[in-house]
N, CA, C, O and the ligand as a Tripos MOL2 file, in Angstrom:
@<TRIPOS>MOLECULE
protein
  253   251    64     0     0
PROTEIN
NO_CHARGES

@<TRIPOS>ATOM
      1 N         101.6590  192.0830   75.4950 N.3       1 MET1
      2 CA        101.3630  190.8730   76.5040 C.3       1 MET1
      3 C         102.8710  190.3590   76.5240 C.2       1 MET1
      4 O         103.4840  190.0520   75.5020 O.2       1 MET1
      5 N         103.3840  190.3050   77.7950 N.am      2 THR2
      6 CA        104.6980  189.5070   78.0250 C.3       2 THR2
      7 C         104.4790  188.4970   78.8730 C.2       2 THR2
      8 O         103.5780  188.5120   79.7110 O.2       2 THR2
      9 N         105.4410  187.3870   78.6760 N.am      3 GLU3
     10 CA        105.3560  186.2120   79.3650 C.3       3 GLU3
     11 C         105.6690  186.5150   81.2270 C.2       3 GLU3
     12 O         105.5050  185.7000   82.1360 O.2       3 GLU3
     13 N         106.0140  187.5400   81.2990 N.am      4 GLU4
     14 CA        106.4650  187.9050   82.7630 C.3       4 GLU4
     15 C         105.3720  188.3890   83.4200 C.2       4 GLU4
     16 O         105.4320  188.5450   84.6390 O.2       4 GLU4
     17 N         104.2480  188.6890   82.7250 N.am      5 GLU5
     18 CA        102.9740  189.2510   83.5430 C.3       5 GLU5
     19 C         102.2530  188.1950   84.2280 C.2       5 GLU5
     20 O         102.6920  187.0450   84.2110 O.2       5 GLU5
     21 N         101.1970  188.4940   84.8200 N.am      6 ASN6
     22 CA        100.3590  187.6740   85.5420 C.3       6 ASN6
     23 C         100.2510  186.4080   84.8610 C.2       6 ASN6
     24 O         100.2090  186.4130   83.6310 O.2       6 ASN6
     25 N         100.1860  185.0300   85.6770 N.am      7 ILE7
     26 CA         99.8210  184.0100   85.1790 C.3       7 ILE7
     27 C          98.5310  183.4990   85.8840 C.2       7 ILE7
     28 O          98.6850  182.7460   86.8460 O.2       7 ILE7
     29 N          97.1670  183.8670   85.4630 N.am      8 PRO8
     30 CA         96.4190  183.4600   86.1160 C.3       8 PRO8
     31 C          95.8700  181.9510   85.9770 C.2       8 PRO8
     32 O          95.9000  181.3920   84.8810 O.2       8 PRO8
     33 N          95.4910  181.4680   86.8470 N.am      9 ILE9
     34 CA         94.9730  180.1260   86.6910 C.3       9 ILE9
     35 C          93.6610  179.9130   87.4940 C.2       9 ILE9
     36 O          93.5370  180.2840   88.6610 O.2       9 ILE9
     37 N          92.7380  179.3160   86.8130 N.am     10 CYS10
     38 CA         91.2420  179.1430   87.0810 C.3      10 CYS10
     39 C          90.7140  178.0390   88.1340 C.2      10 CYS10
     40 O          91.4950  177.1720   88.5260 O.2      10 CYS10
     41 N          89.6760  178.0730   88.4860 N.am     11 VAL11
     42 CA         89.2190  177.1390   89.5470 C.3      11 VAL11
     43 C          89.2700  175.7270   88.9730 C.2      11 VAL11
     44 O          89.5980  174.7710   89.6750 O.2      11 VAL11
     45 N          88.9220  175.6020   87.6160 N.am     12 ASN12
     46 CA         88.6810  174.3510   87.1000 C.3      12 ASN12
     47 C          90.2220  173.6970   86.8290 C.2      12 ASN12
     48 O          90.2920  172.4900   86.5960 O.2      12 ASN12
     49 N          91.2190  174.3610   86.8580 N.am     13 CYS13
     50 CA         92.6030  173.8670   86.4100 C.3      13 CYS13
     51 C          93.4180  173.4760   87.8710 C.2      13 CYS13
     52 O          94.4510  172.8070   87.8930 O.2      13 CYS13
     53 N          92.8130  173.9710   88.9510 N.am     14 VAL14
     54 CA         93.5490  173.5560   90.2190 C.3      14 VAL14
     55 C          93.0330  172.2470   91.0010 C.2      14 VAL14
     56 O          91.8210  172.1590   91.1930 O.2      14 VAL14
     57 N          93.6840  171.4630   91.3560 N.am     15 LYS15
     58 CA         93.1560  170.0290   91.8290 C.3      15 LYS15
     59 C          92.7430  170.1490   93.1390 C.2      15 LYS15
     60 O          91.7080  169.6030   93.5230 O.2      15 LYS15
     61 N          93.5000  170.8590   93.9220 N.am     16 ASP16
     62 CA         93.1670  170.8840   95.4650 C.3      16 ASP16
     63 C          91.8550  171.6800   95.8050 C.2      16 ASP16
     64 O          91.6980  172.7960   95.3070 O.2      16 ASP16
     65 N          90.9980  171.1890   96.5600 N.am     17 VAL17
     66 CA         89.7050  171.9000   96.7930 C.3      17 VAL17
     67 C          89.8910  172.9210   97.5420 C.2      17 VAL17
     68 O          88.9160  173.6680   97.6240 O.2      17 VAL17
     69 N          91.1370  173.3160   98.3260 N.am     18 ARG18
     70 CA         91.5890  174.2850   99.2070 C.3      18 ARG18
     71 C          91.8100  175.6940   98.3040 C.2      18 ARG18
     72 O          91.5230  176.8430   98.6410 O.2      18 ARG18
     73 N          92.4280  175.2160   97.0220 N.am     19 TYR19
     74 CA         92.8610  176.4030   96.0030 C.3      19 TYR19
     75 C          91.3860  176.8400   95.3690 C.2      19 TYR19
     76 O          91.0180  178.0080   95.2490 O.2      19 TYR19
     77 N          90.5680  175.5930   94.9640 N.am     20 LYS20
     78 CA         89.2210  176.1180   94.3660 C.3      20 LYS20
     79 C          88.5480  177.1130   95.2950 C.2      20 LYS20
     80 O          88.1270  178.1830   94.8560 O.2      20 LYS20
     81 N          88.4300  176.7380   96.7090 N.am     21 LYS21
     82 CA         87.8130  177.8650   97.5710 C.3      21 LYS21
     83 C          88.4170  179.0410   97.6300 C.2      21 LYS21
     84 O          87.7690  180.0840   97.7040 O.2      21 LYS21
     85 N          89.7220  179.0070   97.6040 N.am     22 LEU22
     86 CA         90.3880  180.3830   97.7750 C.3      22 LEU22
     87 C          90.1670  181.2620   96.4900 C.2      22 LEU22
     88 O          90.0600  182.4880   96.5220 O.2      22 LEU22
     89 N          90.1140  180.5220   95.4050 N.am     23 ILE23
     90 CA         89.8790  181.0960   94.1510 C.3      23 ILE23
     91 C          88.6410  181.7790   93.9680 C.2      23 ILE23
     92 O          88.6250  182.9260   93.5200 O.2      23 ILE23
     93 N          87.5610  181.1380   94.2930 N.am     24 SER24
     94 CA         86.2470  181.5140   94.1800 C.3      24 SER24
     95 C          86.0000  182.4570   95.3210 C.2      24 SER24
     96 O          84.9680  183.1250   95.2490 O.2      24 SER24
     97 N          86.7280  182.6090   96.2910 N.am     25 GLY25
     98 CA         86.5370  183.5550   97.3790 C.3      25 GLY25
     99 C          87.1470  184.8930   96.8170 C.2      25 GLY25
    100 O          86.6940  185.9600   97.2300 O.2      25 GLY25
    101 N          88.0620  184.8720   95.9790 N.am     26 LEU26
    102 CA         88.6620  186.1620   95.4210 C.3      26 LEU26
    103 C          87.7430  186.7730   94.6970 C.2      26 LEU26
    104 O          87.6730  187.9940   94.8340 O.2      26 LEU26
    105 N          87.0510  186.2760   93.9930 N.am     27 ASN27
    106 CA         85.8890  186.7910   92.9970 C.3      27 ASN27
    107 C          86.6700  187.4440   91.9970 C.2      27 ASN27
    108 O          86.2310  188.5600   91.7150 O.2      27 ASN27
    109 N          87.6000  187.1260   91.4290 N.am     28 ASN28
    110 CA         88.4340  187.8320   90.3260 C.3      28 ASN28
    111 C          88.1500  187.0250   89.0740 C.2      28 ASN28
    112 O          88.4750  185.8380   89.0810 O.2      28 ASN28
    113 N          87.5480  187.5740   87.9490 N.am     29 ILE29
    114 CA         87.2880  186.6790   86.8330 C.3      29 ILE29
    115 C          88.3260  187.1990   85.7980 C.2      29 ILE29
    116 O          88.5460  188.3960   85.6140 O.2      29 ILE29
    117 N          88.9260  186.2050   85.1540 N.am     30 ASP30
    118 CA         89.9280  186.5100   84.0890 C.3      30 ASP30
    119 C          89.9930  185.3260   83.2300 C.2      30 ASP30
    120 O          89.4040  184.2650   83.4390 O.2      30 ASP30
    121 N          90.8520  185.6360   82.1290 N.am     31 LEU31
    122 CA         91.2470  184.3950   81.3510 C.3      31 LEU31
    123 C          92.3830  183.4440   81.8900 C.2      31 LEU31
    124 O          93.5620  183.7620   82.0510 O.2      31 LEU31
    125 N          91.8640  182.3380   82.1130 N.am     32 CYS32
    126 CA         92.9050  181.2650   82.5400 C.3      32 CYS32
    127 C          93.9080  180.9110   81.5700 C.2      32 CYS32
    128 O          93.5490  180.4480   80.4870 O.2      32 CYS32
    129 N          95.1360  181.0790   81.8420 N.am     33 THR33
    130 CA         96.2470  180.7310   80.9720 C.3      33 THR33
    131 C          96.5160  179.1200   80.7940 C.2      33 THR33
    132 O          97.5150  178.7380   80.1850 O.2      33 THR33
    133 N          95.6600  178.2820   81.3050 N.am     34 CYS34
    134 CA         95.7630  176.8640   81.2040 C.3      34 CYS34
    135 C          94.7100  176.3790   80.3320 C.2      34 CYS34
    136 O          95.0220  175.6430   79.3960 O.2      34 CYS34
    137 N          93.4200  176.7260   80.5400 N.am     35 CYS35
    138 CA         92.3300  176.0050   79.6740 C.3      35 CYS35
    139 C          91.5550  177.4830   78.7160 C.2      35 CYS35
    140 O          90.4790  177.3590   78.1300 O.2      35 CYS35
    141 N          92.2780  178.6720   78.7310 N.am     36 GLN36
    142 CA         91.6140  179.7040   78.1020 C.3      36 GLN36
    143 C          90.4150  180.0390   78.0970 C.2      36 GLN36
    144 O          89.8530  180.6150   77.1660 O.2      36 GLN36
    145 N          89.8120  179.6360   79.3650 N.am     37 ASP37
    146 CA         88.3520  179.9680   79.6130 C.3      37 ASP37
    147 C          88.2570  181.3010   80.6710 C.2      37 ASP37
    148 O          89.0750  181.5570   81.5560 O.2      37 ASP37
    149 N          87.2370  181.9480   80.3900 N.am     38 LYS38
    150 CA         86.9250  182.9660   81.3670 C.3      38 LYS38
    151 C          86.2900  182.5140   82.5950 C.2      38 LYS38
    152 O          85.1910  181.9700   82.4920 O.2      38 LYS38
    153 N          86.8610  182.6710   83.8370 N.am     39 ASN39
    154 CA         86.3510  181.9860   85.0410 C.3      39 ASN39
    155 C          87.1280  182.8210   86.1370 C.2      39 ASN39
    156 O          87.8490  183.7910   85.9040 O.2      39 ASN39
    157 N          86.8590  182.2840   87.3390 N.am     40 TYR40
    158 CA         87.4270  182.5650   88.5170 C.3      40 TYR40
    159 C          88.9870  182.3350   88.5940 C.2      40 TYR40
    160 O          89.3930  181.1740   88.5600 O.2      40 TYR40
    161 N          89.7410  183.2150   88.6790 N.am     41 VAL41
    162 CA         91.1690  183.0160   88.6380 C.3      41 VAL41
    163 C          91.9800  183.4060   89.8750 C.2      41 VAL41
    164 O          91.5490  184.2360   90.6750 O.2      41 VAL41
    165 N          93.0400  182.8570   90.0060 N.am     42 ILE42
    166 CA         93.9200  183.4610   90.9320 C.3      42 ILE42
    167 C          95.4280  183.6120   90.2470 C.2      42 ILE42
    168 O          95.9150  182.6780   89.6100 O.2      42 ILE42
    169 N          96.0400  184.7260   90.4150 N.am     43 ASP43
    170 CA         97.3040  185.0470   90.0250 C.3      43 ASP43
    171 C          98.2210  184.1820   90.7570 C.2      43 ASP43
    172 O          98.2550  184.1430   91.9870 O.2      43 ASP43
    173 N          99.1320  183.3330   89.8160 N.am     44 THR44
    174 CA        100.0310  182.3270   90.5700 C.3      44 THR44
    175 C         101.2210  183.2130   91.1990 C.2      44 THR44
    176 O         102.0800  182.6440   91.8720 O.2      44 THR44
    177 N         101.2680  184.4210   91.0100 N.am     45 ASP45
    178 CA        102.2420  185.3160   91.6830 C.3      45 ASP45
    179 C         101.7520  186.0670   93.0010 C.2      45 ASP45
    180 O         102.4410  186.8200   93.6900 O.2      45 ASP45
    181 N         100.6720  185.7770   93.1710 N.am     46 SER46
    182 CA         99.9770  186.5770   94.2340 C.3      46 SER46
    183 C         100.2840  186.1150   95.5800 C.2      46 SER46
    184 O         100.4630  184.9120   95.7670 O.2      46 SER46
    185 N         100.3570  186.9000   96.4770 N.am     47 ASN47
    186 CA        100.6030  186.3730   97.8660 C.3      47 ASN47
    187 C          99.8340  185.2960   98.4140 C.2      47 ASN47
    188 O         100.3440  184.3650   99.0360 O.2      47 ASN47
    189 N          98.2210  185.4570   98.1140 N.am     48 GLU48
    190 CA         97.4270  184.4870   98.5240 C.3      48 GLU48
    191 C          97.8910  182.9900   98.0270 C.2      48 GLU48
    192 O          97.8520  182.0080   98.7680 O.2      48 GLU48
    193 N          98.3180  182.9630   96.7120 N.am     49 PHE49
    194 CA         98.5550  181.7570   96.1670 C.3      49 PHE49
    195 C          99.9280  181.2640   96.7150 C.2      49 PHE49
    196 O         100.0710  180.0790   97.0160 O.2      49 PHE49
    197 N         100.7860  182.0310   96.8250 N.am     50 ILE50
    198 CA        101.9980  181.7030   97.4950 C.3      50 ILE50
    199 C         101.9970  181.1470   98.8810 C.2      50 ILE50
    200 O         102.7750  180.2500   99.2060 O.2      50 ILE50
    201 N         101.1450  181.6640   99.6800 N.am     51 GLN51
    202 CA        101.0160  181.4080  101.0300 C.3      51 GLN51
    203 C         100.3020  180.0700  101.2320 C.2      51 GLN51
    204 O         100.6670  179.2360  102.0610 O.2      51 GLN51
    205 N          99.1120  179.9090  100.3000 N.am     52 MET52
    206 CA         98.6510  178.6580  100.1170 C.3      52 MET52
    207 C          99.3100  177.4490   99.7080 C.2      52 MET52
    208 O          99.0740  176.3610  100.2330 O.2      52 MET52
    209 N         100.2490  177.6500   98.6480 N.am     53 THR53
    210 CA        101.2230  176.7380   98.3590 C.3      53 THR53
    211 C         101.9530  176.3820   99.3200 C.2      53 THR53
    212 O         102.0390  175.1710   99.5230 O.2      53 THR53
    213 N         102.6270  177.2320  100.1190 N.am     54 LYS54
    214 CA        103.5100  176.9830  101.2740 C.3      54 LYS54
    215 C         102.9720  176.0680  102.3120 C.2      54 LYS54
    216 O         103.5180  175.1120  102.8620 O.2      54 LYS54
    217 N         101.6860  176.6070  102.4740 N.am     55 ALA55
    218 CA        100.9320  175.6420  103.6030 C.3      55 ALA55
    219 C         100.6550  174.2370  103.1450 C.2      55 ALA55
    220 O         100.7610  173.2560  103.8810 O.2      55 ALA55
    221 N         100.3160  174.2040  101.9640 N.am     56 LEU56
    222 CA         99.9340  172.6760  101.3420 C.3      56 LEU56
    223 C         101.3570  171.7940  101.3710 C.2      56 LEU56
    224 O         101.4460  170.6470  101.8110 O.2      56 LEU56
    225 N         102.4190  172.5620  100.8210 N.am     57 ILE57
    226 CA        103.5960  171.7550  100.8210 C.3      57 ILE57
    227 C         104.0140  171.2400  102.2540 C.2      57 ILE57
    228 O         104.4730  170.1190  102.4690 O.2      57 ILE57
    229 N         103.7970  172.1850  103.1750 N.am     58 ARG58
    230 CA        104.0370  171.7440  104.7360 C.3      58 ARG58
    231 C         103.1090  170.6240  105.1050 C.2      58 ARG58
    232 O         103.4950  169.6400  105.7360 O.2      58 ARG58
    233 N         101.8680  170.8010  104.6930 N.am     59 TYR59
    234 CA        100.8530  169.8460  104.9620 C.3      59 TYR59
    235 C         101.2680  168.4980  104.5340 C.2      59 TYR59
    236 O         101.3150  167.4890  105.2370 O.2      59 TYR59
    237 N         101.6190  168.6420  103.0510 N.am     60 HIS60
    238 CA        101.9900  167.2010  102.5430 C.3      60 HIS60
    239 C         103.2970  166.5050  102.8390 C.2      60 HIS60
    240 O         103.3830  165.2910  102.6580 O.2      60 HIS60
    241 N         104.2630  167.1730  103.2580 N.am     61 TYR61
    242 CA        105.4520  166.6570  103.6490 C.3      61 TYR61
    243 C         105.9270  166.5890  105.2170 C.2      61 TYR61
    244 O         106.9650  166.0590  105.6120 O.2      61 TYR61
    245 N         105.1010  167.1370  105.8900 N.am     62 ASN62
    246 CA        105.3380  166.9490  107.3550 C.3      62 ASN62
    247 C         104.2060  165.9730  107.8510 C.2      62 ASN62
    248 O         103.1960  166.3880  108.4200 O.2      62 ASN62
    249 N         104.4210  164.8170  107.6270 N.am     63 GLU63
    250 CA        103.4150  163.6930  108.2050 C.3      63 GLU63
    251 C         104.0750  162.8320  109.3180 C.2      63 GLU63
    252 O         103.4360  161.9300  109.8610 O.2      63 GLU63
    253 ZN         91.8280  176.9310   83.6020 Zn       64 ZN64
@<TRIPOS>BOND
     1     1     2 1
     2     2     3 1
     3     3     4 2
     4     3     5 am
     5     5     6 1
     6     6     7 1
     7     7     8 2
     8     7     9 am
     9     9    10 1
    10    10    11 1
    11    11    12 2
    12    11    13 am
    13    13    14 1
    14    14    15 1
    15    15    16 2
    16    15    17 am
    17    17    18 1
    18    18    19 1
    19    19    20 2
    20    19    21 am
    21    21    22 1
    22    22    23 1
    23    23    24 2
    24    23    25 am
    25    25    26 1
    26    26    27 1
    27    27    28 2
    28    27    29 am
    29    29    30 1
    30    30    31 1
    31    31    32 2
    32    31    33 am
    33    33    34 1
    34    34    35 1
    35    35    36 2
    36    35    37 am
    37    37    38 1
    38    38    39 1
    39    39    40 2
    40    39    41 am
    41    41    42 1
    42    42    43 1
    43    43    44 2
    44    43    45 am
    45    45    46 1
    46    46    47 1
    47    47    48 2
    48    47    49 am
    49    49    50 1
    50    50    51 1
    51    51    52 2
    52    51    53 am
    53    53    54 1
    54    54    55 1
    55    55    56 2
    56    55    57 am
    57    57    58 1
    58    58    59 1
    59    59    60 2
    60    59    61 am
    61    61    62 1
    62    62    63 1
    63    63    64 2
    64    63    65 am
    65    65    66 1
    66    66    67 1
    67    67    68 2
    68    67    69 am
    69    69    70 1
    70    70    71 1
    71    71    72 2
    72    71    73 am
    73    73    74 1
    74    74    75 1
    75    75    76 2
    76    75    77 am
    77    77    78 1
    78    78    79 1
    79    79    80 2
    80    79    81 am
    81    81    82 1
    82    82    83 1
    83    83    84 2
    84    83    85 am
    85    85    86 1
    86    86    87 1
    87    87    88 2
    88    87    89 am
    89    89    90 1
    90    90    91 1
    91    91    92 2
    92    91    93 am
    93    93    94 1
    94    94    95 1
    95    95    96 2
    96    95    97 am
    97    97    98 1
    98    98    99 1
    99    99   100 2
   100    99   101 am
   101   101   102 1
   102   102   103 1
   103   103   104 2
   104   103   105 am
   105   105   106 1
   106   106   107 1
   107   107   108 2
   108   107   109 am
   109   109   110 1
   110   110   111 1
   111   111   112 2
   112   111   113 am
   113   113   114 1
   114   114   115 1
   115   115   116 2
   116   115   117 am
   117   117   118 1
   118   118   119 1
   119   119   120 2
   120   119   121 am
   121   121   122 1
   122   122   123 1
   123   123   124 2
   124   123   125 am
   125   125   126 1
   126   126   127 1
   127   127   128 2
   128   127   129 am
   129   129   130 1
   130   130   131 1
   131   131   132 2
   132   131   133 am
   133   133   134 1
   134   134   135 1
   135   135   136 2
   136   135   137 am
   137   137   138 1
   138   138   139 1
   139   139   140 2
   140   139   141 am
   141   141   142 1
   142   142   143 1
   143   143   144 2
   144   143   145 am
   145   145   146 1
   146   146   147 1
   147   147   148 2
   148   147   149 am
   149   149   150 1
   150   150   151 1
   151   151   152 2
   152   151   153 am
   153   153   154 1
   154   154   155 1
   155   155   156 2
   156   155   157 am
   157   157   158 1
   158   158   159 1
   159   159   160 2
   160   159   161 am
   161   161   162 1
   162   162   163 1
   163   163   164 2
   164   163   165 am
   165   165   166 1
   166   166   167 1
   167   167   168 2
   168   167   169 am
   169   169   170 1
   170   170   171 1
   171   171   172 2
   172   171   173 am
   173   173   174 1
   174   174   175 1
   175   175   176 2
   176   175   177 am
   177   177   178 1
   178   178   179 1
   179   179   180 2
   180   179   181 am
   181   181   182 1
   182   182   183 1
   183   183   184 2
   184   183   185 am
   185   185   186 1
   186   186   187 1
   187   187   188 2
   188   187   189 am
   189   189   190 1
   190   190   191 1
   191   191   192 2
   192   191   193 am
   193   193   194 1
   194   194   195 1
   195   195   196 2
   196   195   197 am
   197   197   198 1
   198   198   199 1
   199   199   200 2
   200   199   201 am
   201   201   202 1
   202   202   203 1
   203   203   204 2
   204   203   205 am
   205   205   206 1
   206   206   207 1
   207   207   208 2
   208   207   209 am
   209   209   210 1
   210   210   211 1
   211   211   212 2
   212   211   213 am
   213   213   214 1
   214   214   215 1
   215   215   216 2
   216   215   217 am
   217   217   218 1
   218   218   219 1
   219   219   220 2
   220   219   221 am
   221   221   222 1
   222   222   223 1
   223   223   224 2
   224   223   225 am
   225   225   226 1
   226   226   227 1
   227   227   228 2
   228   227   229 am
   229   229   230 1
   230   230   231 1
   231   231   232 2
   232   231   233 am
   233   233   234 1
   234   234   235 1
   235   235   236 2
   236   235   237 am
   237   237   238 1
   238   238   239 1
   239   239   240 2
   240   239   241 am
   241   241   242 1
   242   242   243 1
   243   243   244 2
   244   243   245 am
   245   245   246 1
   246   246   247 1
   247   247   248 2
   248   247   249 am
   249   249   250 1
   250   250   251 1
   251   251   252 2
@<TRIPOS>SUBSTRUCTURE
     1 MET1         2 RESIDUE 1 A MET
     2 THR2         6 RESIDUE 1 A THR
     3 GLU3        10 RESIDUE 1 A GLU
     4 GLU4        14 RESIDUE 1 A GLU
     5 GLU5        18 RESIDUE 1 A GLU
     6 ASN6        22 RESIDUE 1 A ASN
     7 ILE7        26 RESIDUE 1 A ILE
     8 PRO8        30 RESIDUE 1 A PRO
     9 ILE9        34 RESIDUE 1 A ILE
    10 CYS10       38 RESIDUE 1 A CYS
    11 VAL11       42 RESIDUE 1 A VAL
    12 ASN12       46 RESIDUE 1 A ASN
    13 CYS13       50 RESIDUE 1 A CYS
    14 VAL14       54 RESIDUE 1 A VAL
    15 LYS15       58 RESIDUE 1 A LYS
    16 ASP16       62 RESIDUE 1 A ASP
    17 VAL17       66 RESIDUE 1 A VAL
    18 ARG18       70 RESIDUE 1 A ARG
    19 TYR19       74 RESIDUE 1 A TYR
    20 LYS20       78 RESIDUE 1 A LYS
    21 LYS21       82 RESIDUE 1 A LYS
    22 LEU22       86 RESIDUE 1 A LEU
    23 ILE23       90 RESIDUE 1 A ILE
    24 SER24       94 RESIDUE 1 A SER
    25 GLY25       98 RESIDUE 1 A GLY
    26 LEU26      102 RESIDUE 1 A LEU
    27 ASN27      106 RESIDUE 1 A ASN
    28 ASN28      110 RESIDUE 1 A ASN
    29 ILE29      114 RESIDUE 1 A ILE
    30 ASP30      118 RESIDUE 1 A ASP
    31 LEU31      122 RESIDUE 1 A LEU
    32 CYS32      126 RESIDUE 1 A CYS
    33 THR33      130 RESIDUE 1 A THR
    34 CYS34      134 RESIDUE 1 A CYS
    35 CYS35      138 RESIDUE 1 A CYS
    36 GLN36      142 RESIDUE 1 A GLN
    37 ASP37      146 RESIDUE 1 A ASP
    38 LYS38      150 RESIDUE 1 A LYS
    39 ASN39      154 RESIDUE 1 A ASN
    40 TYR40      158 RESIDUE 1 A TYR
    41 VAL41      162 RESIDUE 1 A VAL
    42 ILE42      166 RESIDUE 1 A ILE
    43 ASP43      170 RESIDUE 1 A ASP
    44 THR44      174 RESIDUE 1 A THR
    45 ASP45      178 RESIDUE 1 A ASP
    46 SER46      182 RESIDUE 1 A SER
    47 ASN47      186 RESIDUE 1 A ASN
    48 GLU48      190 RESIDUE 1 A GLU
    49 PHE49      194 RESIDUE 1 A PHE
    50 ILE50      198 RESIDUE 1 A ILE
    51 GLN51      202 RESIDUE 1 A GLN
    52 MET52      206 RESIDUE 1 A MET
    53 THR53      210 RESIDUE 1 A THR
    54 LYS54      214 RESIDUE 1 A LYS
    55 ALA55      218 RESIDUE 1 A ALA
    56 LEU56      222 RESIDUE 1 A LEU
    57 ILE57      226 RESIDUE 1 A ILE
    58 ARG58      230 RESIDUE 1 A ARG
    59 TYR59      234 RESIDUE 1 A TYR
    60 HIS60      238 RESIDUE 1 A HIS
    61 TYR61      242 RESIDUE 1 A TYR
    62 ASN62      246 RESIDUE 1 A ASN
    63 GLU63      250 RESIDUE 1 A GLU
    64 ZN64       253 GROUP 0 **** ****
Protein backbone atom coordinates (compact mmCIF):
# COMPACT_ATOMS: atom_id res chain seq x y z
CA MET A 1 0.00 0.00 0.00
CA THR A 2 1.54 3.29 -1.07
CA GLU A 3 0.40 6.82 -0.38
CA GLU A 4 0.12 7.52 -4.07
CA GLU A 5 -2.68 5.08 -4.61
CA ASN A 6 -6.36 5.90 -4.48
CA ILE A 7 -7.54 8.13 -1.69
CA PRO A 8 -11.16 7.16 -1.21
CA ILE A 9 -13.40 9.42 0.84
CA CYS A 10 -16.85 8.37 1.99
CA VAL A 11 -20.30 9.96 2.02
CA ASN A 12 -19.99 10.75 5.72
CA CYS A 13 -16.77 12.70 5.31
CA VAL A 14 -17.88 15.04 2.54
CA LYS A 15 -19.85 18.09 3.60
CA ASP A 16 -21.62 19.12 0.43
CA VAL A 17 -24.84 17.30 -0.36
CA ARG A 18 -23.86 17.23 -4.04
CA TYR A 19 -20.84 15.12 -3.22
CA LYS A 20 -22.99 12.83 -1.09
CA LYS A 21 -25.37 12.31 -4.01
CA LEU A 22 -22.51 11.73 -6.42
CA ILE A 23 -20.84 9.20 -4.13
CA SER A 24 -23.95 7.20 -3.33
CA GLY A 25 -24.74 7.15 -7.04
CA LEU A 26 -21.41 5.52 -7.83
CA ASN A 27 -22.30 2.50 -5.71
CA ASN A 28 -18.65 1.92 -4.87
CA ILE A 29 -18.01 0.55 -1.37
CA ASP A 30 -14.54 0.72 0.15
CA LEU A 31 -12.62 1.80 3.22
CA CYS A 32 -12.64 5.55 3.73
CA THR A 33 -9.21 7.08 4.28
CA CYS A 34 -10.74 9.71 6.55
CA CYS A 35 -12.87 7.79 9.04
CA GLN A 36 -11.64 4.23 8.28
CA ASP A 37 -15.22 3.05 7.88
CA LYS A 38 -16.50 0.86 5.12
CA ASN A 39 -18.97 2.96 3.19
CA TYR A 40 -19.83 4.39 -0.19
CA VAL A 41 -16.68 6.15 -1.34
CA ILE A 42 -15.32 8.19 -4.20
CA ASP A 43 -11.72 8.19 -5.33
CA THR A 44 -10.50 11.77 -4.96
CA ASP A 45 -8.38 11.22 -8.05
CA SER A 46 -11.34 10.22 -10.20
CA ASN A 47 -12.76 12.28 -13.02
CA GLU A 48 -16.15 12.52 -11.33
CA PHE A 49 -14.62 14.01 -8.21
CA ILE A 50 -12.43 16.45 -10.10
CA GLN A 51 -15.31 17.61 -12.30
CA MET A 52 -17.57 18.08 -9.29
CA THR A 53 -14.88 20.01 -7.43
CA LYS A 54 -14.34 22.31 -10.39
CA ALA A 55 -18.08 22.89 -10.70
CA LEU A 56 -18.42 23.69 -7.00
CA ILE A 57 -15.45 26.06 -7.06
CA ARG A 58 -17.02 27.91 -9.98
CA TYR A 59 -20.31 27.99 -8.16
CA HIS A 60 -18.82 29.40 -4.97
CA TYR A 61 -16.52 31.98 -6.50
CA ASN A 62 -18.63 33.32 -9.36
CA GLU A 63 -21.30 35.18 -7.51
ZN1 LIG B 1 -15.28 8.62 5.86
